[in-house]
C-alpha positions as CSV (number, residue, x, y, z in Angstrom):
1,M,0.0,0.3,-0.2
2,A,1.4,3.4,-0.9
3,K,2.8,5.7,1.5
4,K,-0.5,8.5,2.9
5,K,0.9,11.5,1.3
6,P,1.7,14.0,4.1
7,L,-0.3,17.6,3.8
8,V,1.7,20.1,2.7
9,V,0.1,24.1,3.7
10,V,1.8,26.5,1.8
11,T,0.2,30.3,1.8
12,R,1.7,32.3,-0.9
13,R,2.1,31.4,-4.7
14,L,5.1,30.2,-5.1
15,P,6.7,29.8,-8.8
16,E,5.0,27.3,-11.1
17,V,7.3,24.5,-10.7
18,I,7.9,24.7,-7.5
19,E,4.2,24.6,-6.9
20,T,4.5,21.7,-9.8
21,R,7.1,19.7,-8.1
22,M,4.8,19.8,-4.4
23,C,1.2,18.8,-5.7
24,E,3.9,16.0,-6.9
25,L,5.3,14.6,-4.6
26,F,2.7,16.0,-1.5
27,D,-1.0,16.6,-0.9
28,T,0.0,20.1,-1.4
29,R,-2.9,23.0,-0.9
30,L,-2.2,26.6,-2.5
31,N,-3.2,29.6,-2.3
32,V,-4.4,30.8,-5.5
33,S,-5.5,34.2,-4.5
34,D,-1.9,34.9,-3.3
35,R,-3.1,37.1,-1.0
36,P,-1.3,36.8,2.8
37,A,-3.3,35.1,4.5
38,T,-5.6,36.0,7.3
39,H,-5.1,34.8,10.9
40,E,-8.0,32.9,10.6
41,E,-6.7,31.4,7.8
42,L,-3.6,30.4,9.0
43,V,-5.0,29.0,12.5
44,E,-6.6,26.2,9.7
45,A,-3.6,25.7,8.3
46,V,-1.3,24.7,11.5
47,R,-4.7,22.5,12.8
48,T,-4.8,20.5,9.8
49,A,-1.3,20.4,7.8
50,D,1.3,18.4,8.5
51,V,3.7,21.1,6.6
52,L,3.3,24.8,7.4
53,V,5.3,26.1,4.0
54,P,5.0,30.4,4.9
55,T,6.2,33.1,3.8
56,I,7.6,36.5,5.7
57,T,4.4,38.0,5.6
58,D,3.2,35.6,8.0
59,R,3.5,35.9,11.8
60,I,4.5,32.8,13.4
61,D,4.2,33.6,17.2
62,S,3.5,31.6,20.2
63,G,-0.4,32.2,20.0
64,L,-0.3,30.4,16.8
65,I,1.7,27.7,16.9
66,G,-0.3,26.9,20.8
67,Q,-2.9,25.9,18.7
68,A,-1.3,23.4,16.0
69,G,-2.6,20.0,15.9
70,D,-0.4,17.6,17.0
71,Q,-0.1,16.3,13.0
72,L,2.1,19.5,12.3
73,K,5.5,18.5,12.5
74,L,8.0,21.0,10.3
75,I,7.0,24.7,9.9
76,A,9.4,24.7,6.2
77,N,10.0,28.5,5.9
78,F,10.4,30.1,1.7
79,G,13.3,32.2,2.9
80,N,16.7,32.8,5.1
81,G,15.3,35.4,7.3
82,V,13.1,33.7,10.3
83,D,12.3,36.2,12.5
84,H,8.2,36.2,12.1
85,I,8.8,32.4,13.2
86,D,8.8,31.7,16.8
87,V,11.6,29.2,16.9
88,A,11.4,28.5,20.4
89,S,8.2,28.4,20.9
90,A,7.9,25.9,18.2
91,L,10.4,23.5,19.2
92,R,8.7,23.5,22.8
93,R,5.9,21.8,20.1
94,S,8.6,19.4,18.3
95,I,8.4,21.2,15.6
96,T,10.6,21.5,13.4
97,V,11.6,24.7,11.3
98,T,13.4,24.9,8.5
99,N,14.5,28.0,6.0
100,T,16.7,28.6,2.4
101,P,20.3,30.2,3.0
102,G,22.5,30.6,0.4
103,V,20.4,30.7,-2.4
104,L,19.3,34.3,-2.1
105,T,22.8,35.3,-1.2
106,E,24.2,37.2,-4.8
107,D,20.7,38.3,-6.0
108,T,20.7,40.5,-2.6
109,A,23.9,41.6,-3.2
110,D,23.5,42.6,-6.7
111,L,20.4,45.2,-5.1
112,T,22.3,46.3,-2.9
113,M,24.9,47.3,-4.9
114,G,22.1,48.8,-7.0
115,L,20.9,50.8,-4.1
116,I,24.1,52.3,-3.2
117,L,24.5,53.7,-6.3
118,A,20.9,54.5,-7.2
119,V,21.4,57.3,-4.0
120,A,25.0,58.4,-4.8
121,R,23.7,59.1,-7.8
122,R,20.4,60.1,-7.6
123,I,19.6,57.9,-10.5
124,V,15.9,57.0,-9.9
125,E,15.6,60.7,-9.1
126,G,17.1,61.3,-12.7
127,A,15.3,59.0,-14.7
128,R,12.1,60.4,-13.2
129,T,13.0,63.5,-14.7
130,I,12.4,62.4,-18.8
131,P,8.8,61.1,-18.4
132,D,7.6,63.9,-16.4
133,G,9.3,66.5,-18.4
134,S,11.2,68.1,-16.2
135,W,14.9,67.5,-18.1
136,G,15.6,70.8,-19.9
137,G,18.8,69.4,-21.3
138,W,22.8,68.5,-19.9
139,S,23.6,71.6,-17.2
140,P,26.6,71.4,-15.8
141,T,25.5,71.7,-12.2
142,W,22.4,69.7,-12.5
143,M,21.3,66.4,-10.4
144,L,24.9,66.0,-8.9
145,G,25.5,63.3,-6.9
146,H,28.2,61.7,-5.3
147,R,31.4,59.5,-6.9
148,I,32.2,56.1,-4.5
149,T,35.5,55.4,-5.5
150,G,37.5,55.9,-2.8
151,K,35.0,56.0,-0.1
152,R,34.6,54.1,2.8
153,L,32.1,50.9,2.9
154,G,30.6,50.2,6.2
155,I,28.9,46.2,6.4
156,V,26.5,45.7,9.6
157,G,26.8,42.0,9.4
158,M,29.8,40.0,7.7
159,G,27.8,37.2,6.3
160,R,26.6,35.4,3.3
161,I,25.4,39.0,2.2
162,G,27.8,41.2,3.5
163,Q,30.6,39.0,2.1
164,A,29.1,39.4,-1.0
165,L,28.4,42.4,-1.1
166,A,32.2,43.3,0.0
167,R,33.5,41.6,-3.1
168,R,31.4,43.9,-5.8
169,A,32.1,47.3,-3.5
170,S,36.1,47.1,-3.8
171,A,35.6,46.1,-7.5
172,F,33.8,49.8,-7.6
173,G,37.0,51.2,-5.6
174,L,35.4,51.1,-1.5
175,S,37.7,50.5,1.2
176,I,35.7,47.7,3.5
177,H,34.4,48.1,7.1
178,Y,33.0,45.8,8.8
179,H,31.3,44.9,12.5
180,N,29.9,41.7,12.9
181,R,29.2,39.7,16.2
182,R,32.3,37.9,15.5
183,R,35.4,38.4,13.4
184,L,35.9,36.6,10.7
185,P,39.0,35.0,9.9
186,A,42.0,35.9,9.3
187,E,42.0,34.7,5.7
188,I,38.8,35.7,4.8
189,E,39.5,39.2,6.0
190,D,42.6,39.4,3.5
191,Q,40.7,38.1,0.9
192,L,38.1,41.1,1.1
193,E,40.6,43.5,2.7
194,A,38.3,44.1,4.9
195,T,38.8,45.8,8.2
196,Y,37.6,45.0,11.4
197,W,35.5,47.3,13.9
198,E,34.7,46.0,17.1
199,S,32.6,49.0,18.5
200,L,30.1,50.3,15.9
201,D,30.0,53.6,17.0
202,Q,33.6,54.1,16.0
203,M,33.0,52.3,12.3
204,L,29.3,54.9,11.9
205,A,32.1,57.7,12.7
206,R,34.4,57.2,10.4
207,I,32.2,55.4,7.2
208,D,30.8,57.1,3.9
209,I,27.9,54.7,3.7
210,L,26.6,52.1,5.7
211,S,25.0,48.6,4.6
212,I,22.9,46.7,6.7
213,H,23.6,43.1,6.8
214,C,22.6,41.5,10.1
215,P,19.0,39.4,11.2
216,H,16.0,40.6,12.8
217,T,17.0,39.7,16.9
218,P,15.8,40.3,20.2
219,A,19.6,42.4,20.2
220,T,19.1,43.6,16.8
221,Y,16.0,45.9,17.1
222,H,17.3,49.1,16.6
223,L,20.4,48.5,16.6
224,L,20.8,51.8,14.2
225,S,18.9,53.8,17.2
226,A,19.2,57.3,17.3
227,R,22.2,57.4,19.0
228,R,24.0,55.5,16.4
229,L,22.0,56.6,13.7
230,K,23.9,60.6,15.0
231,Q,27.2,58.5,14.6
232,L,27.1,59.2,10.9
233,R,28.8,62.0,9.3
234,P,26.4,64.5,7.2
235,H,27.6,63.3,3.8
236,A,26.9,59.6,5.1
237,I,24.0,57.2,2.9
238,I,22.6,54.1,4.5
239,V,21.2,51.1,2.8
240,N,18.8,48.9,4.5
241,T,18.3,45.0,2.4
242,A,17.9,42.7,6.1
243,R,15.3,44.2,8.0
244,G,13.7,46.8,8.4
245,E,12.9,46.8,12.0
246,I,17.2,46.7,12.8
247,V,16.8,51.1,12.5
248,D,15.1,53.5,14.3
249,E,12.9,53.9,11.4
250,N,11.4,57.3,12.6
251,A,15.0,58.9,14.1
252,L,16.3,57.9,10.3
253,I,13.4,59.6,8.8
254,R,14.2,63.0,11.4
255,M,17.4,62.9,10.1
256,L,16.9,62.6,6.6
257,E,14.0,65.7,6.7
258,A,16.9,67.9,9.1
259,D,19.8,66.9,6.3
260,E,21.5,64.9,8.7
261,I,22.6,62.6,6.3
262,S,22.5,62.6,2.8
263,G,20.4,59.9,1.3
264,A,18.8,56.8,2.1
265,G,18.1,53.3,-0.1
266,L,15.5,51.0,1.9
267,D,14.5,47.7,0.4
268,V,12.7,47.0,3.9
269,F,10.3,48.6,6.1
270,E,9.8,48.7,10.0
271,H,5.9,48.1,9.8
272,E,6.3,46.7,6.8
273,P,4.0,46.0,4.1
274,A,3.4,49.5,5.4
275,V,5.6,52.6,4.4
276,S,5.6,55.9,6.5
277,P,3.9,58.3,4.6
278,K,7.0,60.5,5.8
279,L,9.3,58.4,3.7
280,V,6.6,58.2,0.6
281,K,7.2,62.3,1.2
282,L,11.0,62.1,0.9
283,A,11.0,59.6,-1.9
284,K,9.5,62.2,-4.3
285,A,12.0,65.3,-2.9
286,G,14.5,62.6,-3.6
287,K,16.2,62.3,-0.5
288,V,15.5,58.6,-0.2
289,T,15.0,55.5,-2.6
290,L,12.5,53.0,-1.8
291,L,12.0,49.9,-3.0
292,P,9.0,47.4,-2.2
293,H,11.5,44.2,-0.4
294,M,12.6,42.8,-3.4
295,G,16.2,41.4,-2.8
296,S,16.0,38.0,-4.0
297,A,13.4,39.0,-6.8
298,T,14.3,37.2,-9.3
299,N,13.1,34.1,-11.0
300,E,16.3,32.0,-10.1
301,G,16.5,32.8,-6.6
302,R,13.1,32.0,-6.1
303,V,13.4,28.7,-8.3
304,D,16.2,27.7,-6.2
305,M,14.3,29.0,-2.9
306,G,11.7,26.8,-3.4
307,E,13.7,23.2,-4.0
308,K,15.5,23.8,-0.6
309,V,11.6,24.2,0.7
310,I,11.1,20.3,-1.3
311,I,14.5,19.4,-0.1
312,N,14.2,20.4,3.2
313,I,10.5,18.1,3.5
314,K,11.2,16.0,1.8
315,T,14.2,14.6,4.0
316,F,12.3,15.5,7.2
317,M,9.5,13.1,5.6
318,D,12.0,10.7,5.0
319,G,12.8,10.2,8.4
320,H,15.8,11.9,8.7
321,R,17.2,15.7,9.7
322,P,16.7,18.3,7.5
323,P,20.1,20.0,6.0
324,D,18.6,23.6,6.7
325,R,17.1,22.8,10.2
326,V,17.1,26.9,12.3
327,L,17.4,26.1,16.0
328,P,17.6,29.0,18.5
329,S,21.1,29.7,19.1
330,M,22.2,30.3,15.5
331,L,19.9,33.5,15.7
């Protein structure tokens, strides 16, 4: 007799090739509307599913996990970050949590480098002048940005994405500085020609560009506080493609409004998907470049993420430890 397929509930639409493969392997319930699942729908999912496949838009907190049925044994997150999942609560219920590390590294680093260039060279602001008819022709003093070659880039969080950005930034002639909870091995520092700063405050006071790549945890909430943001020099720019909660968004807005910082490029927001009207106003004024959380948004990256989800589910259901299991000590 054929083994019963596990019921896998997927909360958002995934690439078609991934959905097709999941339907072949598992008893898969898809979200055909692709709208974020309501709390009631998530409750129904955890009460009935053997495996839940959530995304960053789903809040899998202790209250929700407490309502899970005994059959729910795996939360296979579609994405690397798991700050929307109460991993400790899941483990207390003997529910394994997995993620999809590594596959979005290059895509996110590409977008980060693009944001650095966009802010420094006012690319988005300039691009708007042609369709809106405000460009009156070339002028020696019009739409002047800043050269990035020779500037100092400070990276907060020197994991996979931080290191990938460092390689790209070096090619543009930026010197690399970083702050990390653990110093990199000397051979990696040498390869990246990176300078380590044990003190985040001291690094912030010396860099021209700040890029954030640490995970969002209780320890990194508002890591870039109002006090720390004040350490940046007035010509500095800040780019965040990690998590919005790492930066005190209101403090950043106040600094942008007061011209205490040159500009910002944000792919993530503190209260996502809500975006502060003040940030939107600043974007219209050309002081900040805003993107809709698209750091990993490539066809290749999303398919790779889906394949990791499938491998994690299949490995777990075959009775083995999934390759991308998340533990609280890793966060």
